[in-house]
C-alpha positions in Angstrom: -154.0 -57.7 171.7 -151.5 -59.9 169.9 -152.4 -58.7 166.4 -151.7 -55.1 167.4 -148.2 -55.7 168.6 -146.8 -56.5 165.1 -148.5 -53.4 163.7 -147.0 -51.2 166.5 -143.5 -52.6 165.9 -143.8 -52.2 162.2 -144.7 -48.5 162.6 -141.8 -48.0 165.1 -139.3 -49.5 162.7 -140.7 -47.7 159.7 -140.4 -44.3 161.5 -136.8 -45.1 162.5 -136.0 -45.9 158.9 -137.6 -42.7 157.7 -135.7 -40.7 160.3 -132.4 -42.3 159.2 -133.2 -41.5 155.6 -134.0 -37.9 156.4 -130.7 -37.6 158.3 -128.8 -39.0 155.3 -130.0 -36.3 153.0 -127.6 -33.4 152.8 -128.8 -30.1 154.2 -129.0 -27.5 151.3 -126.1 -25.1 151.5 -127.5 -21.7 152.2 -124.4 -19.5 152.2 -121.7 -19.6 149.5 -119.0 -17.2 148.4 -118.6 -15.9 144.9 -115.6 -18.2 144.4 -117.7 -21.2 145.0 -120.7 -20.0 143.0 -121.7 -20.4 139.3 -125.1 -18.8 138.6 -125.9 -21.5 136.1 -125.9 -24.2 138.8 -128.8 -22.3 140.5 -130.9 -21.6 137.5 -134.4 -23.0 137.9 -133.4 -24.5 141.2 -132.7 -21.6 143.6 -133.3 -17.9 144.0 -129.9 -16.3 144.5 -129.6 -13.4 146.9 -126.3 -11.8 146.2 -124.7 -9.6 148.9 -122.0 -7.3 147.5 -119.6 -5.3 149.6 -116.2 -3.7 149.2 -115.1 -5.4 152.5 -116.3 -8.1 154.8 -115.9 -5.4 157.6 -118.4 -3.0 156.0 -121.1 -2.4 158.7 -123.9 -2.8 156.2 -122.5 -6.2 155.1 -122.1 -7.3 158.7 -125.7 -6.3 159.5 -127.1 -8.0 156.3 -125.4 -11.2 157.1 -126.6 -11.1 160.7 -130.2 -10.6 159.5 -129.9 -13.5 157.0 -128.4 -15.8 159.6 -131.1 -15.2 162.1 -133.9 -16.8 160.0 -132.4 -19.4 157.7 -135.5 -21.7 157.6 -137.5 -19.0 155.8 -134.8 -18.7 153.2 -134.5 -22.4 152.7 -138.2 -22.8 152.3 -138.1 -20.4 149.4 -135.1 -22.1 147.8 -132.8 -19.2 148.4 -129.0 -19.4 148.2 -127.0 -16.5 149.6 -123.9 -15.6 147.5 -121.4 -13.2 149.1 -118.9 -11.1 147.2 -116.6 -8.9 149.3 -113.6 -8.7 146.9 -114.1 -6.0 144.3 -110.5 -6.6 143.0 -111.4 -10.2 142.0 -113.7 -8.8 139.3 -116.3 -11.5 139.4 -118.7 -12.0 136.4 -121.6 -11.0 138.6 -119.9 -7.9 139.8 -119.1 -6.8 136.3 -122.7 -7.5 135.2 -124.5 -5.8 138.2 -121.9 -3.1 138.9 -122.5 -2.6 142.6 -121.0 0.5 144.4 -120.1 -0.4 148.0 -122.8 -2.4 149.6 -125.7 -3.9 147.5 -128.2 -6.6 148.0 -129.6 -8.2 144.8 -132.5 -10.7 144.7 -132.7 -12.8 141.6 -135.4 -15.2 140.4 -135.0 -18.8 139.6 -134.9 -17.7 135.9 -131.7 -15.8 136.7 -133.2 -12.3 136.2 -132.7 -9.5 138.7 -135.9 -8.9 140.7 -134.7 -6.4 143.2 -131.7 -4.2 144.2 -131.3 -2.6 147.5 -128.4 -0.3 148.6 -129.0 -1.1 152.3 -129.6 -4.2 154.4 -132.9 -6.0 154.2 -134.6 -8.2 156.8 -135.5 -11.8 155.9 -139.1 -10.9 156.4 -138.9 -8.2 153.7 -137.0 -10.5 151.3 -139.6 -13.3 151.9 -142.5 -11.0 151.1 -140.8 -9.9 147.9 -140.2 -13.6 146.9 -143.8 -14.6 147.8 -145.1 -12.0 145.4 -143.3 -13.6 142.5 -145.4 -15.5 140.0 -143.2 -18.6 140.2 -143.4 -18.6 144.0 -147.2 -18.2 143.9 -147.3 -21.3 141.6 -145.1 -23.2 144.1 -147.4 -22.3 147.0 -150.5 -23.4 145.0 -148.8 -26.7 144.0 -147.8 -27.4 147.6 -151.4 -26.8 148.7 -152.7 -29.1 146.0 -150.4 -31.8 147.0 -151.4 -31.5 150.6 -155.1 -31.7 149.7 -154.6 -34.9 147.6 -152.7 -36.7 150.3 
């Protein structure tokens, strides 16, 4: 019985250390505004979902943000960062490039290319399905399965 006690204690302290390390890691920031965003910082790391609107009070914008906030874990799992732009007068670089009219949702790939544009709110489930069809996401899923098998 005595040889088991040190093993149990070692496991207990190892799990405590792992939990502390996990807590110390910063949570990825899911929602950012256009003022805080530079698309270059997301290239090859994140899939930007850009939500344009002429006003933060636009019903389509409010609905879209509600839909996104309901299921953040699915977005984080897919390396999504949500960028909002509700100020057409600011003339952001992305607004000039994508030329939205009123409300628009844009899904971009990790390569920075536009993958999808929608003039109406989209549910996280629909966004996730679109992302999961992308070749890069398919590769990420395969690599994750391969790593799980080798462990």
